[in-house]
N, C-alpha and C positions, 0 to 999 in steps of 0.2 A: 443632377443625380449621378451621371456618369463620372463627373470629376470627383465627387465624393467617394464613389466606389474605387476609383483609381488611386486616390490618396490612401484609402484604407488598405488596399492591396499592397501599395508601396510600403506603408508603415509596417504591415505584417511581415513583408519580405525582409525589410531592414531588421526588424526585431528578431526574426528567425535566424538571419545571417549573423547578427551579433551574438545571439544565444549559442548558436552552433560554434561560432568562433571561440567564444569564452570557454565552452565545454572542451573543445579540442585543445585550447591553450592549457587548460588545467591538466588534461591528460599528458600533454607533452612536458609541461613543467614538472609533473610528478616524477618523471624519469630522472631528474637531476636532484640529487641529494648530496649535500656536503658531508664528508666524513670528518671534517676538522671541528674541534671543540675548543672552547676558550682555555681549557687546561693546557693545551699545546702551546699557548702563548703566555709566558710568564710576564710579570709586570715590568720587568727591567728592559730598557732599550739596549740595543747592541750597535756597535760601530757599523756593521754590515747592512743594517736595515735601510739607511739612507741610500746606500749603494744600489740596492735593488730598485728603489724608486728612481734613481738616476738611469739605471739600465732600462727601465720601462718607460722613461721619459714622460712621466705623468704630468709634470709641470707645464709641458708645452701646450697641452690642450685645456688643462684645468686652471689656468691663470691667464690674466690679460696684462698688457703693459700698464704699469702704474697701479695695478691692483694688488690685493693681498694674495700670497702664495696659496695655491690649491683651492681658492674660493670660487672658482668657476667664472662663468660669464662670457667665455669665448664664443663668438658667433660663427657657426659652421653651416655651409650650404649643403643641401641635399636635393635630389630631384623632386622631393615633395614640398620643400620649403626650408627655411632656416631653422636650426635648432641651436641651443646654447649648452655649453658644458656646465656641469653641476658642481656644487660645493662639496668637496671631499675632505674638508677639515673636520675635526672631531666635535664640532658644535652640535649639541644634542637636538636642536630645533631645526636648523637649516642645513646641517651637514650630515655626517655619518656617525655622530656621537653615540647613537643608540644601536649601531650595528654590532652584532656578535661576530665572532670569527667566522662562523658558518654563513651568516648573512653576507659578510664581506667576500668570502670565497665564491658564493653563488653570483655575486655581482661581477667580480673580476674575471672569473673563468667561464661563466655561462651567461652573463648578460641579464641576470634576473635581480631586480632591486628587492629591498627588504619587504616592501608591500606586495610583491609578486608581479609587478608589471615588468615588461621586457624593455631593456635598454635598446636604443637604436644601435645598429652595428657600426656607427661611427666610432663607438667604443670598441677597440680592437680585441674583444674577447675571443674571436676565432683564433687569435695568436696566443693570448694570455692563457687559454685553456691548457697550453703545454707547460705552464709553470709548475715546478715541483712544489709539493706541499710545504716544504721548509721555506721556500721563497715567498709563498703566499702568506705564511705566518710572519715572516720578516716584514713584508709590506704592511700587514695589519698592525704590527707593533709600531712601525714608523708613523703611520697615519693617525693612530690613536694615542700614542705616547710622546711623539716628538714634534708633530706639526701643531702649531698654535691654533686653537679654535677661532673661527671667524664667523660672526653672526651676520650672514648675508644671504638673503632669500634667493632662490634660483629664479632665473628669468623664464618667462613663459615662451615656449617654442612657437614658431610662426607657421606651423603646418595647419592647413585648413581643417576644420573640425571633422568633416566627413572622411578625411584621409589620416586622421590622427589616432585611429584605433591601434593599439599595440599588439593585439593577439595575432595579426598576420606575421609578426616577427617570429613567432613560435614555429610557423611553417618554414620561414626562411632559415631558421636555425636547423630545423630537421634536415633540410636538403644541403645546406652550405656550411654549417659550423661543426667542426669535429668535437668530440667529447672525451678525448683521452690526452693525458699528459705526454710529454716527450719521452720516447723510448730510445735509449742509446743503441747505435748500430754496432754490432759486434765485429764487423769487418773494417771498422775504423778505430783509430786510437782515441785516447781520452781528450787530447787537444782538439781534434777534429769534432768530436761530439760536443765538447764545450762550445765551440764556435757555432755549430748547428743549433744548439739549444738557445744561445743568445740571439741569433739571427731570426730563427723561426718563432721563438717565444717572447721573452720580454722586449727585445728590440723591435718586434713586429715590423721588420723591414719590408715584408711583402705588402703591407698596407699601402705603401706608396709605389713600390717598384714592381709589383706584379699586375699584369693586365686583369681587367675585370670583365665579368660575363654579363649576360642579359639581365640578371637579377642584382647587378652591382656587386656581386660576390667576387672575391679573388679567385682566379681560375686555378690556382694551385696554392697549397699551404706548406709544401715541403719540396725537397729536391728530387722527389720521385717523378716530377713532371718538368718538361722543358719550359713550361710557362712560368715557373717559379722564378721571380726576380728578373724577368725578361724585359722589363721596362714598360712604362705606360705614361700617358699624359694625365696630370692631376694639378689642379689649382693654376692652370695656364703655364705650368712648367712641364717639361718632359723628364720624369724620373728615369735615368738611363738604366740600361741593362747592367746587372751586377754579375753576369755570367762571363764566360771566357771568349766572347766575340772579339776578334782582333781589332776591329775598327770602331765599333759602337758599344763595346763592353769593357771588361777589365782584362782582356787577353794580353795586353802589353804591360800590365801592372804587376809588379812584384809584391810579395808580402810586405816588404818594407814600404813600398808606395802606399799600400792600403793602410798600414799602421800610421804613417805620417798624416794621411788624410783624416783618419778618424780622430787622431789626437790634436791636430792643429787646424784642420779644415782646408788644408791645401798641401800640394806636393809638386813634384816636377811636371806632372801632367795637367792638373786642373785645380780649381778652387770651388768650395761649396757655395751654393746659392739657393734661393727659395726656401722651402721648408727644411732643407738639409742643414741650413744654418742653425735652426732650432735644435736639431739633433746634436750638432757639434757643441753648440753653446751650453746646452743643458744636460747632455748625456755622455756621448762617447769621449769627450775630452777629459772626463773624470774616470774613465775605465783604467783598470790595472794593465800593466804591460802584458801580463799573461793572457788576459781576456782579449786585448787588441790583437795579439798574435794568434789566438784561437780563431777569431773572426776572420782574419786574413787567410789563415790556412784553409778554413772552410770555403770562403768565397773563391779562392783560386782553384778549388777542386771542382767547381761547377762547370760543366762543359758548355761550349758555345752552342747557340741555337742555329747558326748558319755559318757556312764556310766563307771566311773573309780573309783577304790578304792585308797584311799590315801596310800602313802608308809608307811609300818609298819617297823620302824627302827630296824635293827639287828646289834648288837655290835660285833658279832663274827669276822667279818673281821678286826676290830681294833686290837683284841687280836692276830689274825693270823699275821698281819703285824708286830707287835712288836716282835713276836717270830720267825717267819720263812718267811720273805717276798719274798724269791726267789723261792718258790715252785709253784707259779701260774703265768701264762703269764701276764705280765704287772705289777705284784705286786712289783717287785724290783724297777722298774722305778717309780712307784707311791711313794714308800717309800723314794727314793733318791731325786726325783725332785718335788713332789707334796705335800707330807705330812707336810713339814715345814710351808706351808701357809694354806692348807685345813685341816690338822690334820689327824692322823691315824683314827680318828672316822668320818672323812668326814663332820664334823659339822662346819668347818671353824672357822674363828675368826671374827664374824659378828660385824659391818655390812660392814667392808672393804674387808675382804677376805671371799667370799661366801661359804656356805655349798654346798657340792656335793650330799649329801643324800637328796632325795626328791626334788632336783632342777629340775624344768620343762625343762631347757635347756639340762640337762643330760639325762632326761627320754624320750625326744621327739623321735618319730620313725625316724625322719629325723635328722641325726647327723651332718649336715653341720656346724652349729655354733660351736659345740664342737671341731670338726676337725680344723676349721679355727682359733679358739682362741688358741688352743694348738700349731699349727704351727706358727701363725703370731701375736699372741697377739691382741691388738686393740689400737686405738688411745686413748690418755689420756682423762680422765674426767676432765673438768675444770668448775665446777659449780660456776656461778657468779664470774668468774675470779680467783677462788682458785683451783689449781691443786690437784687432789686426792693424798693421801699420799702413796698409794700402787698401783702397776701396774703389771698385769700378764706378765711374761717374755715370749718371743717366743722360741719355741723349734724346729724351722724349720731346723736348722743346726745340732742340737744334736741328733734328733731322725730319724731313718729310717722310711719308710712307715709302715713296719711291727711293729716296736717298738711303733709308734704312735697308730696304730690300736689296739695293745695289751693293752696299758694303758687306752685308751678310752673305750674299751670293758670292762676292769676291773672296771672302774668307773661306767659304766652303769649297772653292774650286781652284785654289792656288797652293803652292808649296808641296804638291803631291796629294792634297786633299781632293776628294771626289764625292760630292753630295748634291742632291737636287737643288735647283735654283729656288730662291724665295721670291714671292711676288708681293707687289704693293698691297694687294687685296688681303693677303695673309697678315701683313703688318697692321693694316687698318683694323682688321677684325680683333687682333690681340690688343691693339692700342685701346680700343673701345672697352674690351672686357676688363682690362686692368687699369681703367681710369682711376687715379688716386682720389678724385673728388667724389667718387661713388661709394656708397655704403653697402653695396651689394657684394655678397660673398659668392665664391664660385662652387667649390666642392670640398667638403670635409673640413677645410680650414680657411682662415683668412689669408689673403694674399700676403 
């Protein structure tokens, strides 16, 4: 009898919780109304429409290798379980073919689907909310008029049923998602404001480069906070700081350096890896020169989060490697496996094979990216359809955990570099997490 009563109480509690949640969700949703109407989007497509989709990098998450463009199906990890990106082609049954401009606006800028359910914030609507009305209209024209429809059903998410309720996302949005478009700052010029708009809005750079809080929210969504673009670990890579830190950020990068990186995926300092290769391949390599310049101007304006001295280059290690490379842990491995591309002097052969001396990825306190690229390399750069001439090989099979730790520690503490040592335990942990034979995803995106 007691068990029956307990089950009844539990059922009532769950029912009341769901009902209260749905009511609260309806109240919160009612606050978001799109002012855009289909009359604002004429039937003719325009050249700039695809450019907006490139700027927002929609294809990176809504497509899979070998699949149809924008048909969805990308598996993404979340703390609650894996989810799949959806079909955003204009197919009327499985895509967004029945979406009005207002429906599309609510989904893109506020994370609310046509049927009223909330999208998970893996969709970067906290950034897309800053999109100007005209750019939302351009995106709508592109996806409804230029993208071919693909009849492909969306895959079912793998979040357990008791955790799959969407109404709690309304509360997450209330606390963590802004609700206003980008407002230009009068104390900066048009070029700076254009860069700020692209970085904060369609580019959603903070989704990867801004630390996250206890609710998995970005700790900052604009440059009013020092947390914005301050760097964080994601997908077993460390997305570095894009602020002015001299050793671990962009403090030593010029606007030209940033422009070359965004256009080609490499420059005199470093080369893209991890999820950033998707950004280069699908998005920034197609940007106009003026937009690349605007982003570079904006990023170089962001102050450092910590006082750091730039690396003072020391050539003694280069002489040591040439004369007796086996006397220091990691030195022999560097001489045999790394020096041919990065040089005994660690200055690389820029801009295709990056320098290691003074490289922010090498110097960062978090060594995840360095461990990951040594073990697993990275997907190829294909800027504007042209594959990169050189690619970092993977050493997953050749190096033991201790060998990898030794050579990475060596790189982090020679030629003037100074960074914490890497342990075999750290390498082993990341080796297991990034096992290519596993179908498990980490966070937000596939490895």
